[in-house]
N, C-alpha and C positions, 0 to 999 in steps of 0.2 A: 438437540442436534444429533445426527446419526452416529458420530464418533465422539466418545468422551475420553479425555486424556488430560493428565495434569499439565502437560505442555504439548501443544500441537503446533508445529512449525512447518511451513511449506515455502519453498523458494522456487518460483517458476522462472527459469532462465530462458527468456524469449530471445534467442540469438545473442545473448550477452557473452562477451569475452572480456577478460581482465585487461584494462587499458595499460599502455606503457606508462611506467612511473618516472617521475623526475628522480634525480639521484638520491635525494633524501625524502621522497614522498611529497605530499602536498599539505599545505595548511588548510584545516577545515574552516570554510566560511559558514556563516549562519545568518538566516533572515526568516521573517515570518510573512506569510501570505494568507489569503482567505477568499472565500466566495460565499454568496447567499444562494441557498436552494430555492428554486423558483416556486415549487409546489408548497413547501412548508414555511418558507420565509425564515428558516433557521440558518445561522451562519456556521460555516465549516472553517475552522482555523487550521493552517498548515505550517509546520516547521520545515525548513529546507536547509540541508547541509550540502556543501559543494566545494570543489577545489578552489582555493583562494590564494592570491598573492600576498595577502596581509597575514601577519602573525596572529595566532589566537590568544585569547585571554579568558579569564573566568567571567561568566555572565550569570546574573541572578534573575531567576524567574520563580520566585517563591512558590512552593518549597524546594524547587529544583535549583541546583547550581550546575551549569553546563560549561563546556569549553568550546570557544569558536571565535572567529573574526566576524563580529556583527556587521552586516552589510558590506563585508570586504569585497573588493573587486575580484571577479572570477578570473581564474587562469584561462588564457586563450585556448580555444579548442573545444571539441565536442566529446562528451563523456556519457557513459550509460546511465540511465535513470532507474532507480529502484524505489518503488512505492512501498512504504513500511506501514503495515496495518497492525495496531496494537490489539491486545485482548480486551475483553469486556471490562476488566478491572484496571485498565490503563488509560493513558492519554498520549498526546503527540510528543510528550517529553519522556515517556517511560523508557525508551531505548536510545536515549541521546548519546550514550557512549558508543553503542554499536553504529549509529548513524555517523558520528564524527570519525570513527575508525574507517568506515567505508569511504567517506569523503577524502580522507588522507590517502586512501588507496586509489583514488581516481574515479569515484562515482558521485553522481548527484543523487541525494536521498530526500524524498518528500514523505513526511509523516503527518497525516491529518488526524485530528481528534474526531472520532465518529460521534456526533452530538447526542444520539439517543442510544448509544451502546458504549458507555465509558464509565469511569469511576464516579463521575458526578451525576450521571443520568443513565439508568438501565431500563427505560420504558419499553425497549424492544427486545429485552432479554428472552431468549427461547421462542421468539416469534419469527415467522418467515421474513418479516420486514427487517429483522436484524441483519440477515445476510444480503437480502436484495438491496437495501439502502447502502450497505458497506460497498458492494460491488459498484453501484452507481456513483458513490462518493469518490472511490478510487479512480474511476474513469474520468470524472469531472476534475479531479486533481491533475491528471495527465494534461487535460485541456488547459488548465490554469497555468501550469508551468511552461508548456510549449508556447503559450501566447505571451508570457511575461517578457518584457523588453530586456530585462537584465539577466534572467536565468535561462530563458528559451534558447539563446544562441549557444549555451553551454551543453545542450542536450542533443544526443544522437537519437533521433526519433525511431530508428530501426533497432535500437538496443534498449528495450524497456522490460523490466521484470517486477515481480511482486514478492515481498518478504512479509509473511503473515504469522501472527501468533494467536492461538486459540481460535475464536471466530474469525479473526483476520486471515487465518490459513484457509478456512472454508471459502471465504470471499475470494481469495486468490485463485482457488480452484474453479470457482464460477467464472471468473474473468478468463481463465485458461480454456473454458469450453465445457467443463463438466456440468451436469444437470443434477438437481436435487433428487434424492430418493423419496421414499414414503414420508409424508408430512406428519410429524408427531402432534402438532398443535391443531385444534379444531378450527382456528381462525386462518390457518394457512391455506392459500389458494394456489394450486399448481399453475394456473394460468398467469400468475404474477412473476414467474421465473423469467430470466433473460431469454428472449427469443433468439432463434438462429439468425434472424435478420439483424437484431441488435449486436450480436457477436460478430457477424460478418461486417457490419458497419464500423465497429471498433477496429477490427483487424485491417480493413481496407484503409482506414484513416491513418493508421500508424505503419502501414506497409508490412504487416505481419501475415503469416500464413494462417488462414482461418481454420481453427480446429473443428472437428465434428463432435458435438456433444454426445455423451454416452452416459448411461447409468450402469455402474458395475453391478454384477450379481451379488445378492446379499450373502451368499455362501463363499465369496471370494476370500482366500487366505491373505490377510493384510499383514501378517508377520507379527501381530500382537493379539492379545485376547480382548475381543469385543463381543459382548452379548447384547442381542436385541431385547428391548423391553417387552 
């Protein structure tokens, strides 16, 4: 990957503003969703946190213990959606405390497990597919939530953002319109990047302003020390 760092985090705020809170905040609701990838036949599981009217309790998903109101009724109204993309060493549960805190502040948070770039399977580690598939999985997660009969009505489709860690941060930048730089892996195929037409289609679908992809110059001052191999 072009940038190596212990922690890489990017938050793309696509017209997101902090919603008005109830007097004491919201209860974090929790439920699980999923979808099957058409090409690979692999299932992508998604955790969803959202403002709920039901009080939370401890939930066990070994080895994780999280807090939330399982399948709790959503609070009426529409809230911003944040897609949470874990690093290669994580899963959809890795940042459950962050997701629950955001739900308590009035956000819907969707965290998919990227099936071939997670702690249980790293088949795509350091390949171009690692980033391409993540971006497509995040886009499909948006479709899943907006079409869901229970969660969809709680989402404001004009306020959608991405919070990514590690390779999830790079996938967030791809969704935001950036293009990949020089490909370090021999198997990487530049033509497999998200095309401008794909980016325009996603932007039009969700009512967002379509960004113009660009490749930053390699000598740009990023504010930290990065050496090219």
